[in-house]
C-alpha positions in Angstrom: 0.0 0.0 0.0 1.4 3.4 -0.9 2.5 5.4 2.2 0.0 8.2 1.6 -2.8 6.3 0.0 -5.2 7.2 2.8 -4.9 10.9 2.0 -8.1 12.4 0.7 -7.8 13.1 -3.0 -10.8 14.4 -4.9 -9.5 14.0 -8.4 -7.1 11.6 -10.1 -3.6 12.8 -10.6 -4.0 11.9 -14.3 -4.1 14.7 -16.8 -5.7 14.8 -20.2 -3.1 15.0 -22.9 -5.0 17.8 -24.6 -4.5 20.0 -21.5 -0.8 19.4 -21.6 -0.6 20.4 -25.2 -2.9 23.4 -24.9 -1.2 24.9 -21.8 2.2 24.3 -23.4 1.3 26.3 -26.5 -0.5 29.1 -24.6 2.4 29.7 -22.3 5.2 29.1 -24.9 6.3 26.0 -22.9 6.5 27.9 -19.6 4.0 25.4 -18.3 6.6 22.6 -18.5 8.2 23.8 -15.3 4.9 23.3 -13.5 4.3 20.0 -15.3 7.5 18.6 -13.9 6.8 20.0 -10.5 3.3 18.6 -10.5 4.6 15.1 -11.4 7.3 15.1 -8.7 4.8 16.4 -6.1 2.2 13.7 -6.9 4.8 10.9 -7.0 6.2 12.1 -3.6 2.6 12.3 -2.1 1.6 8.9 -3.4 4.7 6.8 -3.0 6.5 8.6 -0.2 9.6 9.1 -2.4 12.4 11.1 -0.7 12.5 14.0 -3.2 12.0 17.7 -3.0 9.8 18.8 -5.9 10.5 22.5 -5.5 14.2 22.2 -5.5 14.1 19.8 -8.4 12.0 22.3 -10.4 14.5 25.1 -9.7 17.2 22.7 -10.8 15.6 22.6 -14.3 17.0 26.1 -14.7 20.6 24.9 -14.2 22.4 23.8 -17.4 23.6 20.1 -17.4 21.8 19.4 -14.1 18.5 19.8 -15.9 19.4 16.9 -18.3 19.7 14.6 -15.3 16.5 15.8 -13.7 14.5 15.4 -16.8 15.9 11.9 -17.4 15.3 11.0 -13.7 11.6 11.9 -13.9 11.1 10.1 -17.2 12.8 7.0 -15.8 10.7 7.1 -12.6 7.5 7.4 -14.5 8.4 4.6 -16.8 9.2 2.4 -13.9 5.9 3.2 -12.1 3.8 2.8 -15.3 5.3 -0.6 -16.1 3.1 -3.4 -14.6 4.9 -5.6 -12.1 6.6 -8.6 -13.6 6.3 -7.3 -17.2 9.4 -5.1 -17.4 11.0 -7.4 -20.0 8.1 -7.1 -22.4 6.6 -3.8 -21.5 8.7 -0.9 -22.9 6.5 2.1 -23.4 9.3 4.5 -24.3 13.0 5.0 -23.8 13.6 7.5 -20.9 17.0 8.4 -22.3 15.7 8.8 -25.9 12.8 11.0 -24.9 15.1 13.1 -22.7 17.5 13.7 -25.6 14.6 14.6 -27.9 13.1 16.9 -25.4 16.5 18.7 -24.8 17.1 18.9 -28.6 13.7 20.4 -29.4 14.1 23.0 -26.6 17.6 23.9 -27.6 16.2 25.3 -30.9 15.3 28.4 -29.0 19.0 29.1 -28.4 20.8 31.8 -30.5 22.5 29.1 -32.4 19.2 28.5 -34.2 17.8 31.7 -35.6 14.2 32.2 -36.7 12.2 30.4 -38.0 13.9 27.3 -36.4 13.5 28.7 -32.9 9.8 28.4 -33.2 10.1 24.6 -33.5 10.9 24.7 -29.7 7.1 25.1 -29.2 6.9 21.4 -30.1 8.7 20.6 -26.9 5.4 19.0 -25.6 5.7 16.1 -28.0 8.0 13.9 -26.0 6.0 14.8 -22.9 2.9 13.3 -24.4 4.4 9.8 -24.3 5.4 10.4 -20.6 1.9 11.7 -19.8 0.2 8.8 -21.4 2.3 6.4 -19.4 1.6 8.4 -16.2 -2.1 8.4 -16.9 -2.1 4.6 -17.1 -0.3 4.4 -13.8 -2.8 6.7 -12.1 -5.7 4.9 -13.6 -4.5 1.7 -11.9 -3.7 3.4 -8.6 -6.8 5.7 -8.5 -9.5 3.8 -10.4 -12.4 5.5 -8.5 -11.1 9.1 -8.9 -12.4 11.2 -11.8 -10.0 13.0 -14.1 -10.1 16.7 -13.7 -11.1 18.4 -17.0 -11.1 22.0 -15.9 -8.0 24.0 -15.1 -6.9 23.9 -11.5 -5.9 27.0 -9.5 -2.2 26.5 -10.0 -2.7 25.9 -13.7 -4.7 29.1 -14.1 -1.9 30.9 -12.3 0.7 29.4 -14.7 -1.6 30.4 -17.6 -1.7 34.0 -16.3 2.1 34.1 -16.0 2.4 32.5 -19.5 0.2 35.3 -20.8 2.5 37.9 -19.5 5.4 35.9 -21.0 3.7 35.7 -24.4 3.1 39.5 -24.4 6.7 40.2 -23.6 7.8 37.8 -26.5 5.4 39.4 -28.9 6.5 42.9 -28.0 10.1 41.8 -28.5 9.2 40.5 -32.0 7.1 43.5 -33.1 9.5 46.1 -31.6 13.0 45.6 -33.3 16.0 45.8 -31.0 17.4 48.7 -33.0 14.2 50.6 -32.4 14.4 50.0 -28.7 18.0 51.1 -28.7 17.1 54.2 -30.6 14.5 55.1 -27.9 17.2 54.6 -25.2 19.7 56.7 -27.0 17.1 59.4 -27.6 16.5 59.8 -23.9 20.2 59.8 -23.1 20.9 62.3 -25.8 18.2 64.6 -24.5 20.0 64.4 -21.2 23.2 65.7 -22.7 25.1 62.4 -23.4 27.1 63.2 -26.5 28.0 59.5 -27.2 24.3 58.7 -27.2 23.7 61.5 -29.7 26.4 60.0 -31.9 25.0 56.5 -31.7 21.5 57.7 -32.4 22.8 59.6 -35.4 24.4 56.4 -36.7 21.0 54.7 -36.4 19.3 57.4 -38.4 22.1 57.5 -40.9 21.9 53.7 -41.5 18.1 53.4 -41.1 18.5 50.7 -38.4 15.1 50.1 -36.8 14.0 53.6 -37.9 13.3 55.3 -41.2 16.5 56.6 -42.6 16.8 60.3 -42.1 20.1 61.9 -43.1 19.0 65.4 -42.0 18.2 64.0 -38.6 21.5 62.1 -38.5 23.5 65.2 -39.4 21.8 67.2 -36.6 22.6 64.5 -34.1 26.2 64.2 -35.2 26.5 68.0 -34.9 25.1 67.8 -31.3 27.5 65.0 -30.5 30.4 67.0 -32.0 29.5 70.0 -30.0 29.5 67.8 -26.9 33.0 66.7 -27.6 32.3 63.3 -29.2 35.0 62.8 -31.8 33.1 60.3 -33.9 30.2 62.7 -34.2 32.6 65.3 -35.8 34.1 62.7 -38.1 30.8 61.4 -39.3 29.4 64.9 -39.9 32.6 65.6 -41.8 32.0 62.6 -44.1 28.4 63.8 -44.7 29.6 67.3 -45.7 32.3 65.7 -47.9 29.7 63.7 -49.8 26.8 66.1 -49.5 24.6 63.5 -47.7 21.7 65.2 -46.1 23.7 68.4 -45.8 25.4 70.9 -48.2 28.6 69.8 -50.0 31.2 71.8 -48.1 34.8 70.7 -48.2 36.0 73.6 -46.0 33.6 72.7 -43.3 34.3 69.0 -43.6 38.1 69.8 -43.2 37.4 71.8 -40.1 35.3 68.9 -38.7 38.0 66.3 -39.5 40.6 68.5 -37.7 38.2 68.7 -34.7 37.7 64.9 -34.8 41.5 64.2 -35.0 42.2 66.6 -32.1 39.5 64.9 -29.9 40.7 61.4 -30.9 44.3 62.4 -30.0 43.3 63.8 -26.7 41.3 60.7 -25.8 44.1 58.4 -27.1 46.6 60.2 -24.9 44.3 59.6 -22.0 44.4 55.9 -22.6 41.3 55.3 -24.7 42.4 52.5 -27.1 39.4 52.8 -29.4 40.2 56.4 -30.0 43.8 55.5 -30.9 42.4 53.0 -33.3 40.1 55.5 -35.0 42.8 58.1 -35.3 45.2 55.4 -36.7 42.6 54.6 -39.4 42.4 58.3 -40.3 46.1 58.5 -40.8 46.4 55.1 -42.5 43.6 55.9 -45.1 44.1 59.6 -45.2 40.5 60.3 -44.1 40.3 64.0 -43.3 44.1 64.2 -42.6 47.3 63.8 -44.6 48.1 60.2 -44.8 50.9 59.1 -42.5 51.6 55.4 -42.4 54.3 55.7 -39.8 52.1 57.6 -37.4 49.2 55.3 -38.2 51.3 52.2 -37.4 52.2 53.6 -34.0 48.6 54.5 -33.2 47.3 51.1 -34.3 50.0 49.4 -32.2 48.9 51.3 -29.2 45.3 50.4 -29.8 46.3 46.8 -30.2 48.1 46.8 -26.9 45.1 48.5 -25.4 42.9 45.5 -26.3 41.4 46.4 -29.7 41.7 43.2 -31.6 40.9 44.8 -35.0 44.0 47.0 -34.6 46.3 43.9 -34.3 45.7 42.6 -37.8 
């Protein structure tokens, strides 16, 4: 007799497969954490197993450890669902095989697999279906007089609510490009007087990254950055005046801007800013706004390399 078989239980611990699938999809698989917790909790309650469901569920967030925890539950459920004396002929599924499939499907959400492959991770419920079916058979044998709960339980409704929030966050992340979010952040910082943010925002408008390309807006932001002492803002605005991009073609003004940029780069380089040494080195190497000087360029790039700028080392 199971240690806790005398505990009053209104419903069977079995779960309809459709509920597993539906909750998985509606919560983008967030439900799986509760599903594992639920199984461990019921197994502990019914068999008296010496396990801590809460700690094990938290362990699912730990890389490598989660592999062993998933396998352990799959193996325990397989053993429980196998009728006594029939282990040799009764093999519902391979715990190791299902664990590997489950991990593989869920790994598709990693950066290694870009869209649309990452959406295949939503199919993570498929291996769980085989486990749930085996578990349902076990609970049907152990709790034959208990009806299966069809409606959502309180905890399941709570998980569904959290899943709804998660879905909204994911959808917002999809609909709002990262570049657009970055632009909003730079906009606020620029308005607060951050010259670097003005330069970065100018680059976003210049390239049309996450926003509609606006060369006039970009030039204005580069000017604001330059006025704030940001060398790259002066340099970028100089390029625009050299090419007449969004501003008047003005070589005299561009020359003045390049001089200002070189002066600011030099000042920062002398202060130990390796990236500014690198930028100034490129100006002298390629003759961008200054008279080409390979010797000086080499010294600046070497300093940048020693300062940790990998691009300067090649």
